[in-house]
Each structure stands twice: as C-alpha cells, then as structure tokens.
N, C-alpha and C positions, 0 to 999 in steps of 0.2 A: 539522492540519498542524503539525509542530514549527516554532515561530517562529524567526526569525533576528534578529540585531542588525545593522542596516544601517549599519555603521561603515566610513567611507572608509579606505583604498581597497579593502580586501578583505572579502568577506562572511564573517561569523563566525556560526555557528548558536548560539543560546541553548540549551544542553543541561541547564539546571537544571529537572529534572522532579520531580513528586511521586512519590517512589520507593517508596511503600508497595507491598506485594505481597499478593496473595490466595493463600494456601497452605493445605495440608491441616492443618497444625499451628498455624495462627495463631489467637490468641484474639480479636484485633480484626477480622480479615478472613479468616475461614475459607472454604474452598471450600464452596459451598452452592448447589445448583441453584435457579434462579428468583430469587435474591436480587440479582443484579447485572445491569446493562444496559451493553452496549458501545455507546458513542456514537461514530459514525464518519461519514465522508463519502466517497462514491465518487470524488470529485474528487482527494482527497489520497493521495499514494503511501504515506505512512506509515500512514494509516488503512486503506488497501486491503490492506496486509499482514495486519492483524488480521481483516478481513472474510474473506479467503481462508483464513487458518489456522482460523478458527471453522468454516467450511464443510468444509474438508478433514478436520478431526478429528471433525466431526459434533456440535458443541457447540450447535447451534441451539436445542435444547430446554432446555439448561442455562443459557445466557447469552442474553438477549434482545438485539435489535439496534435501535438508534435511528439514523436517518439524517438528517443535516443536509443542507441544500441546497448547491449548488455555490459560491455566493457568500456573502460575509460582509462586515461592515463592520470598522472598526478595533477594535471593542469585543468582538465575539463571533461565533462560528458560530451559526446560527439554524435553527430547525425549520420552515422555510417550505415544505417538501414536504408537511407534515402538515395535516390539516384544522384550520382556525382558527389555524394557525401554532404549535400546541402539540404537543410530544411526547406521544403518546397514553398513555404509561406514567408519565413523570415529570411531565407537565402543566406544563411550562415552555416559554417561547418561545425562550430563549437558553441555550446551554450554559454561559455565564458564571454563570447562576443556580445551577447545581450546584457550581461552583467556590466561589462566594461563600457558599453554604450551609455549607460546611465551613471555608473560609478567608475570612472577611469582608474585602472589599477586596483580594482576591487580586491581587498586584502584577505578575505576569508574564503572558505570552501565554496566551490561552484556546485550547488546542490539542486536535486530534483525532489519534488516537483517545483516548478517555478511558473509564474504567470507573466507573460511578456506582452507589452503594449505593441500591437502590430504596427500602427502608424509611425511610432518613433523607433521601434526595434529595441527598446530598453526594458529591462526587467522591472516589474512592479513589486512583486513579493515572492519570497520563497518560504514564508511562514506556513508550513504544511498543515498544521493543526487548525489555525484560524481560517485559512482559505477554504477548507472543506465545510466548516461551519457557516461561512459566508455563502457558499453555494446553496445551503439550506435556507438561510434567512433573507439574503439580499437579492437573490435571483429568482424569487418566487414567480414573478410575472412570466418567466420563460421556462418554468417547469412544465413537463409533459402532463397531459391530463391523466390522472390516476397516480401521480408521483406520491410515494409514501412520505409520511411525516417521520423523518429519521432522527429528529431532535425535539421531541415533544416538550412543550413549555412546562407541563405539569410534572415531568420527570427529570428536568434538568438538574435540580438540586441533588436528587438521588443519584443521577448518572455521574456527576462530577467526581466523587471519590472513587467510583468504580473505574472510570476511565483513567484517572490518575494512577491507580494501582496497576492497571494493565500496562500503561505506558512505562512507569518506572521499573516494574518488576518483571514484565514479560517482553514487551516490545524492545525495551532497552536492556532488559536482563540477559537476553541471549548474547548481545554484544558485550556486555560486562563479562560474561564467561569467555567468549571467544578472544577478546583482546586483553584479558588479564595478564599482568606482567610478572606476577609472582604466584607461587602455589597457594599462599594464604589468601590472596585476592581472588583467585579462581575458586577456591573452596567456599569462600563467603558468598560469591556471586552464584555459584551452583546451588547452594542451600536456599538463597533468596528466590531464585527462579522456580525451583520445584515446590517450595512452599506456596508460591502464588499459583502454580498449576494445580496443586492439590486443592487449594481454595476454589478455583474455578471448576474443578471436577465436582466438588460438592455443591457449589451454587447452581450448576446446570443440571444436576441430577433430578430436580423437581420442577424445572421450568424450561421451556423450549429455547428461549433467548435470554440474553444477559439481563434485560430489563423486564422480562415477563413474556407476554404473548406475541409481541411483534418485533421486527428488526429495528435497530437504532444504530446510530453512529458507533456506539460501543462495540457492537458485533462486528462492524466493518474493521475497526481498529484491532480487534483481537484476531480476526480471520487472517489478516496479512502475515502475521507471525506464525500461526498454526499451519498454514498451507506450505510454508517454507521449512517447517520443523524437521521432518524426516529427510527431505532432499538435501538440506544444508546444515541446519543448526545442530542436529544430533551428532553428526560426525565432525564437520568442519569447525564448529564452535565448541565441541566437547560437551554438549548438553545431553549427556548419554545415560542418565539414570533410567530413563524410559523413553521409548519412541512414542510418538503421538498414537500410533496404532496399538500401543499397549496401555493407553489411558482410555478405558471404555466410553466414558461419558463424553470427554473432549473429542475423541475420534468420531463418535456418532454425530456430535454437534457440528464438527468441522465438515463432515460429509453432507449434512443437511444444508449448510450454507453453500458449499461448493456446488451442489445440485440446484441451487436457486439462481435463476437468471440475474445477471449483474455481478455475480461472484465468480464461479468457476469459469465462465466464458471469457473472463479477462485475464486468466492465469496462463503464463507461458513458462512451463517448467524448464525448458532448455535454456531460456535466457536467465532464469533465476540461478541455475547451477553454474552457468558460464560466468556470471558476474562474480559470485563469491569465490569460486575456486580459481578463476584466472586473475582476478584483480588483487585479491588479498595474498600477495606473495610472501608477506611476513608470516602468515599462517600456513600457507600451502606453497612452498618455494618452487615446486616443479610445475605448478599450474595445471596439473592433470585433473580432469573433470571426471568424477565417478560415473559409471554407467547406470547404477541403481539410484534409488530403490524402485521396486515394482510399483507403478502408480495405478494399476488397474482397480485397486480397492476403492478409489475415490468414487467409483460409479456404483458401488454396492449399496443395498438397502440400509437405511440408518435407523428406522423405527421411531424417529423423534415425533412423528405425527401423533403418537399416543399421548403426548403431553398437552395436546390441544394447541390453540393459537394458530396464527397464520403469518407468513412472512411480511406481507405488505399491509396488514390491517384493512382499512377501508380503501386502500389504493389497489393498484394492479402491478403486474410484472412489467418490466421494460420490454420493448419490442425487439425485433431482429437487429443484430449489429450491422452497421454499415460495412460494406466489403473492405474498405481500406483499413478498418480497425479490427478485423478478425484475427484471432490467434490461429496459426497453422495447425491442422489436425495432428501433424507429426510431433508437435510440441505440447500437446495436451490430449490425453486419451479420452476425455469426456466431451470433446466437441467433434462435430461432423465436418464434412468438406465445406459446408456453408458457414462454419464458424459458430453455429448454434449448439447449445447443449444437447447431447443425445438423450433420448428418453427410453 
C-alpha cells in the first residue's frame, strides 16, 4: 500500500515512488518474460489494481506473483502466507529485503505493489499507477489472446481527468477521512468524498462503465475502493453518510464489476478487513475485526445489462485462475471451491 505521512491536521500521501519503468526499449529494465515478480497483497487497494490488471491481460505466465500477508509491522510487508515465511521465488521473509538489496537503507515506506527483478533480488519500481499502465502498453507481446484494451488511445485524454478525480477524491478521499487529525479536516474530507461519490452516481446512471460501453483502467481504479467501502471505509474510516449498498447506481455498478471475471475472483474480504482493523491501531486500538457486514448481496442481480455495452469489448474474459492464486471460498462468498466466480 502506498504509505502516507500522518501530518496534522490533514492526511497527505507520500507519493515519492521508485519511478523506474520496465519497457520494451529499456536497456536496464527491458520487458522479459519470467524475469520480474509482482509482489502484492490482496488487502491493499493499490496492489489489487495490479493483480487485476495482470489477470485481465493474461500476464500470469510472463510476470510471476508473490503475495504478502494482510498484516505488517512498521518495518515491512512480510511473506507470512508462504511456507517458512519466505517468498518461494525471492527467498526473502520481508519485502524490505528487496528494497534494501537495490537501495541499502531505503529511507521511505516499503510499499506494495512492487516489481522485483528476480535475478538480482532488487526492487525495480513501486510506482503503482505507472506500472499498471505499462502492463497495458509495454507487455502487449505477452497479453493473452482476447485481452481487452483497457486504456484505449482515443479515450486517454478524456480518461485523464476522470481518473485524477477518482484518485484524489475517492481512492485517496477515504484515507483523508480516516486519518484526519482534526474535526475540521475530517468534515472537509467527508464533504469532498461524498461530493465525488454523488458525481459518480450521476455519471453512471446512464452508462454502464465510467468511459461508456466497455471496461477501462478507470473502472479498475474505482472498483478497488468501492469493494472495500462497506467492509472497511464506512465504519473504520468514518465514511458513514451512506453505505455503498445505499447508493443505488454505484451499488449496482460495483456488483456488475464484481461479477465480472478478473474482478470479484481476486477479492479476499477476510484479508481486507484484517489489514485495516489490525494494522491501523491509531484508528482501532483494540485490533478487533468486525464480523460484518453481510456480503451475500455481492452475488445478487444488478440489472446493468439494460444500459448496453459489454465488459471486454472486442476481447474476451480471462480464463480460470491458477490453483496457487485462488481466493479461498471462505474469504469470498462469490467464488466456488475452485476459486472461480459462482454463476
């Protein structure tokens, strides 16, 4: 997760990332299947974007996936889900080891997602926004057949302000509420967040997806916040004017995405709740994780097909998830024992 600076009274996110890029024409970091490992955590919304993009584009065989556990200490995300607490490819217990391998004494937050160069064991980049766009544009040779165009050239200028507003007002807006240091800062953050959600409610009332008839990167970026809203942000971050389930258009839109392969089948609600409620002890000192909310509604009919469009445009849905990457059925009511979305 991209770290923030907890400066009174207003939350400010630290956006100083390692901005190296893996590109087709790079001498230092060329696109090369099997060379890089995406290190992520299902708990983290920023990392979830990368997991979803990798699956939707079919990059599983080109870029391996390492998953950290849902909790971490102040020092680093850790590989406590793996046998012996070591990533099976990188053979390290903490993501910090990959940062220190390249930048000894790395001074900033150890964040996910991160791409690690397997041969050297050093981190390449943790610039979560750019890395996913590069998945779209630089790794095309290794996209699956039928991979959707998630960042269409003819829509990029129109997408830019939409994605910027989603990032500043929604993705980051929930954190601005949750980590506000004064009542005044919280009040302002709350107003900004729900103004943006009302804008999205209106925008999506007449079109199936944020940019029209097909899925784009913009939908992925919004989804990772919406899917966490009722389980975490409504209560834990005090974003409680409305639940997602009380916003008719956004709730239907979120269910539409959730029931689309590549979205809901990557979501682990247990890890999401454990991360926020156990790690943020300044917000939740007891570390108690709530048992609710009821998640069965995510499988209910959404009716968004009436707006037309199709999720993948001229492309196709991704195939089955590899066994090692499946979310346990106990952690997501919408997947079966095989990790695939229930129909």
